[in-house]
Phi, psi and omega in degrees: 000320182282322175304310177302318183294319173304315178298316176296320176298317175300318177301311178303323181285327174297312177305314175299315180296314181303316184291324174296320175294322177294313179298312183301321178292319180300316183295314182297325177289326187278329183300320177291326177296320178298321177290319171299321189294316182296325179292333173283343185283148178302150187303311185293341176272349181290142176296162182294145178085355186258139180089166185285143178248135175282139180295147177295134177303129179278135176279113186278174178308322180290318180291318179300326181288314182295323179292322181295319181295320179297308177310314175307305180301319179296324176302309181295328186283328179289323171298319176302309182295331181289326178287330188276172169238150181239152174214135180292153176213154182295149178289331178239146172279182192300308178302309176301322183293319182297318179297315184300308181302316182291321176298315182290318173304318178289323179293314182288326180285341173279313180205107187295347181273350176266154178226159177252122173259140182242144181052059180264122170302132184296331177296342177287330183229012179236142168243162180224164181281338173216169187295311185295323180296323178296312179300329184294339185234357187300311180278347179283147192235156170256141179295325176215144186231132179259120181247134186276188181296335179274012186062030181258125175290126184245326171223149182240134177240133175251135175268117174261098178294185180292355183215025189290321188251029181293331181239164178290329189292328182285327176296317186290321178292327176290327178289332174288323176297313182300314180295320180289322172290328176303303188298330177277353178087013186261124177298140173238128179223157184239135176251114186261117181307135177073358177238320173283113183276163179305318181298318177295324174299316176293319178295327177294311173310312177307317182286323183275325188255125179287150179294154178296158182303315185293325176293325176298317179299317177300000000 
């Protein structure tokens, strides 16, 4: 009886050991497949913690120095702003405001999804292939920009007032703006004081701005 019980216990022990080895073998065989499967899944569908994580970029001495210089500059600017007084002023002078109102009415009447923007810096809607080229146009502005329903500037309009070309610098600045706009595929048009009539302005808008869809359907 004791011998039979001992044999039975030994048999049970062997079965338990075999089961443990079988399970361990399955886990070891499954793990590489699981890792390959996770590696093939799109990044957004991976569960958290799966996949390699890039270490955070370490700020080198140069980056730290630039950040420190920028902080010092901002602090100096804040001091200057705190000492000074400010006063609001109109964005446009009277002739420019009159042109803006007429231009805005013509554009909205033609296509309400389009908008007229005033005094827009080129750096806000243009990019350049290198830094120096971008800095050449970043702070330059156009008097009026026609923006479509995708918030894309399609045309730029310059108002040439009565003394606009008194100096050579104005012509040179305009040449820079024209070339940058041309390369970006943005139209450049001039509204000349004393020459461009209201009817001519409306006709220009009719050429530049596509009609609204309901008008096209009609």
